[in-house]
C-alpha positions as CSV (number, residue, x, y, z in Angstrom):
1,M,302.1,-28.9,194.3
2,K,299.8,-26.9,196.5
3,V,297.2,-28.3,198.9
4,T,294.4,-26.1,200.2
5,V,292.3,-27.4,203.1
6,I,288.7,-26.7,202.1
7,G,287.5,-28.7,205.1
8,C,289.1,-30.8,207.8
9,S,286.5,-31.3,210.5
10,G,286.1,-35.0,211.5
11,S,282.8,-36.9,211.1
12,F,280.6,-33.8,210.5
13,A,281.0,-30.1,209.7
14,G,282.1,-28.0,212.6
15,P,281.7,-24.4,213.5
16,E,285.0,-23.5,211.9
17,S,285.3,-25.9,209.1
18,P,283.4,-28.1,206.6
19,A,284.0,-31.8,206.6
20,S,286.8,-33.4,204.7
21,C,287.9,-31.8,201.4
22,Y,291.3,-31.0,200.0
23,L,292.1,-29.1,196.8
24,V,295.4,-30.2,195.2
25,Q,296.8,-28.0,192.5
26,A,299.8,-28.0,190.2
27,R,300.9,-26.3,187.0
28,H,301.5,-28.5,183.9
29,E,301.7,-28.0,180.2
30,G,300.9,-24.3,180.4
31,R,297.9,-24.4,182.7
32,D,296.8,-25.1,186.3
33,W,295.3,-28.5,187.2
34,H,292.8,-28.9,190.0
35,L,292.3,-32.2,191.8
36,L,289.8,-32.6,194.7
37,L,290.3,-35.2,197.4
38,D,287.0,-35.9,199.1
39,F,283.9,-33.6,199.1
40,G,282.3,-33.7,202.6
41,N,279.3,-31.7,203.8
42,G,279.8,-28.0,203.7
43,A,282.8,-28.2,201.3
44,L,281.1,-26.9,198.1
45,G,280.4,-23.4,199.6
46,V,284.0,-22.9,200.8
47,L,285.5,-24.4,197.6
48,Q,284.0,-21.5,195.6
49,R,286.2,-19.1,197.6
50,F,289.2,-20.6,195.8
51,L,288.0,-22.0,192.5
52,D,285.1,-22.1,190.1
53,P,283.8,-25.6,190.5
54,A,283.5,-25.9,186.8
55,A,287.3,-25.8,186.6
56,L,287.8,-29.1,188.5
57,D,289.8,-31.7,186.6
58,A,288.9,-34.7,188.8
59,I,287.5,-35.7,192.1
60,V,288.6,-38.6,194.2
61,I,286.4,-39.9,197.0
62,S,288.1,-42.0,199.6
63,H,284.9,-43.6,200.9
64,L,281.2,-43.1,201.0
65,H,280.5,-41.7,204.4
66,P,278.7,-38.4,204.0
67,D,281.5,-36.4,205.7
68,H,283.6,-37.4,202.6
69,C,281.1,-37.3,199.7
70,A,277.9,-35.5,200.6
71,D,278.5,-32.4,198.5
72,L,278.7,-34.3,195.3
73,S,274.9,-33.7,195.1
74,G,275.2,-29.9,195.1
75,L,278.0,-30.0,192.6
76,H,275.9,-32.0,190.2
77,V,273.2,-29.3,190.3
78,I,275.8,-26.7,189.3
79,Y,277.1,-28.8,186.5
80,R,273.7,-29.7,185.1
81,Y,271.6,-26.6,185.7
82,H,273.9,-23.6,185.7
83,P,272.3,-21.0,183.4
84,Q,275.6,-19.9,182.0
85,S,276.7,-23.3,180.9
86,D,276.3,-23.6,177.1
87,E,277.7,-27.1,176.9
88,P,277.4,-30.1,179.4
89,L,280.1,-30.1,182.0
90,T,281.8,-33.4,182.9
91,V,284.2,-34.3,185.6
92,P,285.7,-37.7,186.3
93,V,284.9,-39.0,189.8
94,W,286.9,-41.8,191.2
95,G,285.6,-43.6,194.3
96,P,284.9,-47.0,195.8
97,P,282.6,-49.3,193.8
98,G,279.0,-48.0,194.3
99,T,279.9,-44.3,194.3
100,D,277.5,-43.7,191.5
101,L,274.6,-45.3,193.4
102,R,275.5,-43.5,196.6
103,A,275.6,-40.1,194.9
104,A,272.3,-40.8,193.1
105,R,270.5,-41.7,196.3
106,A,272.0,-38.6,198.1
107,A,270.5,-36.5,195.3
108,G,267.1,-37.6,196.4
109,V,266.1,-39.9,193.5
110,T,264.0,-43.1,194.1
111,D,265.8,-46.4,194.5
112,E,264.5,-47.5,191.1
113,E,265.8,-44.4,189.5
114,A,269.1,-44.7,191.3
115,E,269.7,-48.1,189.6
116,D,270.1,-46.3,186.3
117,P,273.8,-46.1,185.7
118,D,273.5,-43.0,183.5
119,L,271.4,-41.0,186.0
120,L,274.1,-38.5,187.0
121,R,275.9,-38.6,183.6
122,P,277.4,-36.9,181.6
123,E,278.2,-34.5,184.5
124,F,279.9,-37.2,186.6
125,D,282.0,-39.8,184.9
126,F,282.3,-42.4,187.6
127,R,285.3,-44.7,187.9
128,D,286.2,-47.3,190.5
129,L,289.3,-47.1,192.7
130,V,291.3,-50.4,192.9
131,D,293.6,-51.4,195.7
132,G,297.1,-50.7,194.6
133,G,295.9,-49.2,191.3
134,S,297.1,-45.9,189.9
135,F,295.7,-43.4,187.4
136,E,296.9,-40.0,186.0
137,V,295.2,-36.6,185.9
138,G,297.4,-34.1,184.2
139,P,300.6,-33.9,186.4
140,F,299.1,-36.0,189.1
141,T,299.6,-39.7,189.6
142,V,297.2,-41.1,192.2
143,T,297.6,-44.5,193.8
144,A,294.9,-45.9,196.0
145,Y,295.5,-48.2,199.0
146,R,292.6,-50.1,200.8
147,V,292.7,-49.0,204.4
148,N,291.0,-50.1,207.7
149,H,287.6,-48.6,208.1
150,P,284.0,-50.1,208.6
151,V,283.2,-49.4,204.9
152,T,285.4,-49.8,201.8
153,A,287.9,-47.0,202.1
154,F,291.1,-46.0,200.4
155,G,294.1,-43.9,201.3
156,L,295.3,-41.8,198.4
157,R,298.9,-41.1,197.4
158,V,299.3,-38.2,195.1
159,E,302.5,-37.5,193.2
160,A,303.5,-34.6,191.0
161,D,306.9,-33.3,189.9
162,G,308.7,-35.4,192.5
163,A,306.5,-34.2,195.4
164,V,304.3,-36.7,197.4
165,L,301.2,-36.1,199.4
166,A,299.9,-39.1,201.3
167,Y,296.3,-38.8,202.5
168,T,295.0,-41.6,204.7
169,G,291.3,-40.8,204.5
170,D,289.7,-42.5,207.4
171,T,291.5,-45.5,208.8
172,D,292.8,-47.4,211.8
173,S,296.2,-49.0,211.9
174,T,296.9,-51.2,208.9
175,P,300.0,-52.5,206.9
176,A,298.6,-50.6,203.9
177,L,299.8,-47.3,205.6
178,T,303.4,-48.3,204.9
179,P,303.4,-48.0,201.1
180,L,300.9,-45.2,201.3
181,L,303.1,-43.0,203.5
182,A,306.7,-44.1,202.6
183,N,308.9,-41.1,201.7
184,A,305.9,-38.7,201.6
185,D,306.6,-35.0,201.7
186,V,303.4,-34.5,203.7
187,A,301.4,-37.2,205.5
188,L,297.9,-35.9,206.0
189,M,296.6,-38.4,208.6
190,D,293.3,-39.2,210.3
191,S,293.5,-38.4,214.0
192,A,289.8,-38.6,215.1
193,F,290.4,-40.8,218.2
194,C,292.1,-40.1,221.5
195,E,294.2,-42.5,223.5
196,G,292.6,-43.4,226.8
197,R,289.1,-42.5,225.5
198,D,288.6,-44.6,222.4
199,D,290.8,-47.6,223.2
200,E,288.0,-50.1,222.9
201,V,286.9,-49.0,219.4
202,V,289.0,-50.7,216.7
203,G,289.0,-50.6,212.9
204,V,287.6,-47.1,212.6
205,H,290.1,-44.2,213.2
206,L,293.7,-43.5,214.1
207,T,294.8,-41.6,217.2
208,G,297.6,-39.1,217.1
209,R,300.0,-41.6,218.5
210,R,299.0,-44.4,216.1
211,A,299.3,-41.9,213.2
212,A,302.8,-40.9,214.3
213,E,303.8,-44.6,214.7
214,A,302.6,-45.4,211.2
215,A,304.5,-42.5,209.7
216,V,307.7,-43.4,211.6
217,A,307.4,-47.1,210.5
218,A,306.8,-46.1,206.9
219,G,310.1,-44.2,206.8
220,G,311.1,-41.0,205.0
221,V,308.0,-39.0,205.9
222,K,309.0,-35.3,206.1
223,R,305.9,-33.6,207.5
224,L,303.2,-35.1,209.7
225,M,299.9,-33.2,209.6
226,L,296.9,-34.4,211.6
227,T,293.4,-33.9,210.3
228,H,289.8,-35.2,210.6
229,I,289.6,-34.0,214.2
230,P,286.0,-33.8,215.3
231,P,284.8,-30.6,217.0
232,W,284.4,-32.4,220.3
233,N,288.1,-33.3,220.4
234,D,290.7,-31.1,222.0
235,P,293.2,-30.7,219.0
236,Q,296.0,-30.2,221.5
237,C,295.4,-33.7,222.9
238,C,295.7,-35.2,219.4
239,H,298.9,-33.1,218.8
240,D,300.5,-34.1,222.1
241,Q,299.8,-37.8,221.7
242,A,301.5,-37.7,218.2
243,A,304.4,-35.5,219.5
244,A,305.3,-38.2,222.0
245,V,306.3,-40.4,219.1
246,W,307.0,-38.2,216.1
247,P,310.6,-36.8,216.1
248,G,309.8,-33.5,214.4
249,E,307.1,-30.9,214.5
250,V,303.5,-32.2,214.5
251,E,301.2,-30.0,212.4
252,L,297.4,-29.7,212.7
253,A,295.6,-29.1,209.4
254,Q,293.9,-25.7,209.4
255,P,290.8,-24.9,207.4
256,L,291.4,-22.5,204.5
257,A,295.1,-22.8,204.8
258,S,297.3,-23.6,201.8
259,Y,300.5,-25.7,201.9
260,E,303.3,-25.9,199.3
261,I,304.6,-29.4,198.8
């Protein structure tokens, strides 16, 4: 399994990176499969450096804040109106309940039009994530865990050929992180907050320390990689706060970088 960081900037696109978006790829049954985790603002442009968007096999949206789903609108334009598309393109889109309505409104339709469940179909085949529920896309098994964020949000555990990627999406500390992270080869974890600065804000984001504590508590995590760091943060601060707890090397997700799992 290979993971490419399309975007990892926290809360909004930064000068060096789009917002959250991760391309997960694996070879299975004679072809490459392409799974996208989140699709934040700015991600569609960078994705095209790595992949024709028409080749996506599935998209999974962790939650409906724009830094995780805004570029669905642009992708829908490609799928519906590309002049070289002879047949309709369709991609399954898993997300929290209401993802179809959120995507329709972001596309600029009226509230009355947005209520039409078929408005963005057949291009997008919307499906609801369920806490603890799993589904398969080619070689990938994806399991969703409800996490701790102001809106309905899910962490995503992706397994393929014995490799495990655990992606927290946006979350604060929660018991759900234990099954999400347990024995993961890579734990890709929200680290938007800083100890000593954001202590009074709860139920929104992890700090580097809290991310490391959750990974240690889950057990068996091989690599800890911090992500979703806003441009106003000093990444070294997030790193050092995690390193005070994590027994191994703390990694920072880098835009445009690819990681073998």
